[in-house]
Every structure is written in C-alpha cells, then in structure tokens.
C-alpha positions, 0 to 999 in steps of 0.5 A: 500500500502506498504511503499517501493512502489512508485506512478507515473502517466502513463505519467511519466513512459511510452511513448505513441505513436498514431497509424498508418494511411495507408498513401498516399506517397511512399516509402511504406513497407508491415507490419503487423498492429495490429487492435482492432480485434486482442485484446482479452478480456483476455488482450492478442494478437490474431495474427490469422488475422493480416492485412498486409498493405502497409504503409509509411516508414516514418510513420512506423519508429516511430511506429514499435512495439518492444517486450514488448510494450503494445497496447491500444485500444483508439477508438471502443468498444460498448454498452457491451464492453467499449473502453480501452482494452490492449494487450501485444505485445510479438512477437520477430520476424517480422515487426509490427505496430498498427492502428490509432484506437490504441496507443502504450505504452512503459516503459521508464526505464526497470530497474524501471518497468517491462512491464508485471507488467504494462500490468497486471495493465492496464488490471486490470484498464480496467476490474475494469471499470476505462476506462469506465469512460473515454470514450465518444461516437461519431457517434457510436464510443467510444473514450478514453480520452487520457489525462485522461488515461495518468494521471492514477496513477500506484503504483509499488514495486521494480523490483524483487517484480514486477516480483514475482507478475507477476509470481504469477498472471501468475500461477493463471490466467493459472488455471482460463483460463483453468476453463473458457475454460472448462465452455465455452466448456460445455456451447457451448455443451449444446446449440449445443445438443439442436440445433442438436435435433431441426434440427433432428425434421425437417429432420427425419420426420414421417408419415403424414408430408407434405410440405407447403409454408408458405403462404398456412398456415400462414398470414404475415404482413409487418410493416408500414413506420413510418417517423423518424421525427414523433418519439416522447419520449412518445406515442404509442411504435413502434417495430423496427428491433433493438428491436428483439433479440434472441427469445424475443422483447427488450422493455427496450432499443431503443424504439421509440413512435408515435402519431397514430393521426399523420397518416391517414392510418388505423393502426389497422393491424399494431398492435402487441399484446401479443404472436405475433411472429415477424421477423427482415427483414433487417440489422444486425438482419435479420432473428432474431425472437422474441415473444411479451410477454407483454400486451402492444400494440405496432406498427409494423415498416417497415422491421419488419414482423408479422406471423399470423398462421392459424388453421393448424400451431402451432405458437411455432412449426413455431418458432422452425422451423425458429430457425433451420439452415433453417434460416441461409440458408434463410439469406444467400439467402437474400444477404450477403452484406446487409441482407434483406428478402422480404415479397415474400421470407418469404411467399415462405418458405417451411415448413414441417408439421405434423398434428396439434396434432403432432406439439403440442406434438413436441412443448411440448418436445422441450419446455422441452428440451429448459428449461433444456438447459437454466438451464444448460446454466445458471449454466455455465454462473454463473460459468463464472461470478464467475471466472471473479469476482475471476480474478478481486479480484486477480488483486485488491490484486496484485496491492494493495500490498497484493499478 
C-alpha cells in the first residue's frame, strides 16, 4: 500500500441505513423498492422488475435512495451464492427505496471518497469471499453480520487517484463483460443445438414408430414413506427428491440413512441399484431425472419414482425422451403452484417408439452428440472461470495500490 493512502473502517466513512418494511399506517406513497432480485452478480442494478409498493411516508423519508448510494444485500443468498452482494444505485430520476432484506450505504464526505471507488471495493470484498465469512444461516436464510461488515477496513488514495482507478477498472471490466457475454452466448448455443436435435428425434419420426403409454412398456415404482424421525447419520442411504439433479443422483450432499430393521414392510422393491433411472415427483425438482451410477444400494423415498423398462424400451432412449420439452409440458400439467406428478400421470405418458434396434442406434448418436456438447460446454465454462479469476486479480491490484 502506498504511503499517501489512508485506512478507515466502513463505519467511519459511510452511513448505513436498514431497509424498508411495507408498513401498516397511512399516509402511504407508491415507490419503487429495490429487492435482492434486482442485484446482479456483476455488482450492478437490474431495474427490469422493480416492485412498486405502497409504503409509509414516514418510513420512506429516511430511506429514499439518492444517486450514488450503494445497496447491500444483508439477508438471502444460498448454498452457491453467499449473502453480501452490492449494487450501485445510479438512477437520477424517480422515487426509490430498498427492502428490509437490504441496507443502504452512503459516503459521508464526497470530497474524501468517491462512491464508485467504494462500490468497486465492496464488490471486490464480496467476490474475494470476505462476506462469506460473515454470514450465518437461519431457517434457510443467510444473514450478514452487520457489525462485522461495518468494521471492514477500506484503504483509499486521494480523490483524483480514486477516480483514475475507477476509470481504469471501468475500461477493463467493459472488455471482460463483453468476453463473458460472448462465452455465455456460445455456451447457451451449444446446449440449445443439442436440445433442438433431441426434440427433432421425437417429432420427425420414421417408419415403424408407434405410440405407447408408458405403462404398456415400462414398470414404475413409487418410493416408500420413510418417517423423518427414523433418519439416522449412518445406515442404509435413502434417495430423496433433493438428491436428483440434472441427469445424475447427488450422493455427496443431503443424504439421509435408515435402519431397514426399523420397518416391517418388505423393502426389497424399494431398492435402487446401479443404472436405475429415477424421477423427482414433487417440489422444486419435479420432473428432474437422474441415473444411479454407483454400486451402492440405496432406498427409494416417497415422491421419488423408479422406471423399470421392459424388453421393448431402451432405458437411455426413455431418458432422452423425458429430457425433451415433453417434460416441461408434463410439469406444467402437474400444477404450477406446487409441482407434483402422480404415479397415474407418469404411467399415462405417451411415448413414441421405434423398434428396439432403432432406439439403440438413436441412443448411440445422441450419446455422441451429448459428449461433444459437454466438451464444448466445458471449454466455455473454463473460459468463464478464467475471466472471473482475471476480474478478481484486477480488483486485488486496484485496491492494493498497484493499478
């Protein structure tokens, strides 16, 4: 750090204000309220779906956003998204405030600190993982330790130097943003090309294809209602809907166990063995499919189903069929408020079937195309990771006085 830089805590140089509750007491005023959903991963503000609410005038007066305010996410987040994101409020017109899951940060002395410099610094603290160490988990919601956050030390040079650093960061990030947009677009295109080919297989049918109800060519087994109070830390592992991810079974996280001796029922039909194809039948993962790729024997929990294809149905062919847009239509038919698929619905699925030999040929072709798509996707995902690492490196250099 250069000697002309000075160091203060955020609390010494900024004003903090907690967010706004809707309130009950008139008079009211309708304003735009910034929520967690308006934060982007780049530290900017997405104003496409700002909520307009009637809020108490008295509460709004102290929480009216002004140009240059920084909005901090103090509650929310998730397993892959720590709480503590920031967004810069850069609107010069309109009436806006911020929700109770957020807080505002305002620079006390604009002649000492440039708000853009502070915003870039706070974004860096987030992407560098500083706020991840300041969060607690309560009832599924992550909360930021406000006092620890205010105690973060910010080092800064004279105002002109701050503005020079911000200008260099803006230029560098403009190039990074363009590169990321191109990589993300190419990634989406690669996946869309595979999905388009996949759909065409089932719509452009050839000679010998017939339509069958799934129940005519495939058995289906719904899971057993294990009681949650019998779940243990060790024993026989149980697969629940949360374990079913895109095309696989997640056995590294969220596994629960039971002692089969706790149940008198014959559990043999609820066994899951290697290569079994499962489907989530309710909750947020409704319609998700996954293969068990492990040699371990698992048990099938309630609201998870297992397909048992007969001699006229290739299991991988069935998986590809269920992975098309047909799955989305089925999920919608199950109800949008609380997605739910019944055993009867699944057995009633109508599947277009060519002869088994043709199914095998189609599967081999789709497997090859899927592998190519995954290789291309891996390249672009690595590029996105490299761009994110470069961004962190540039921010580190900037706030270490080396930019």
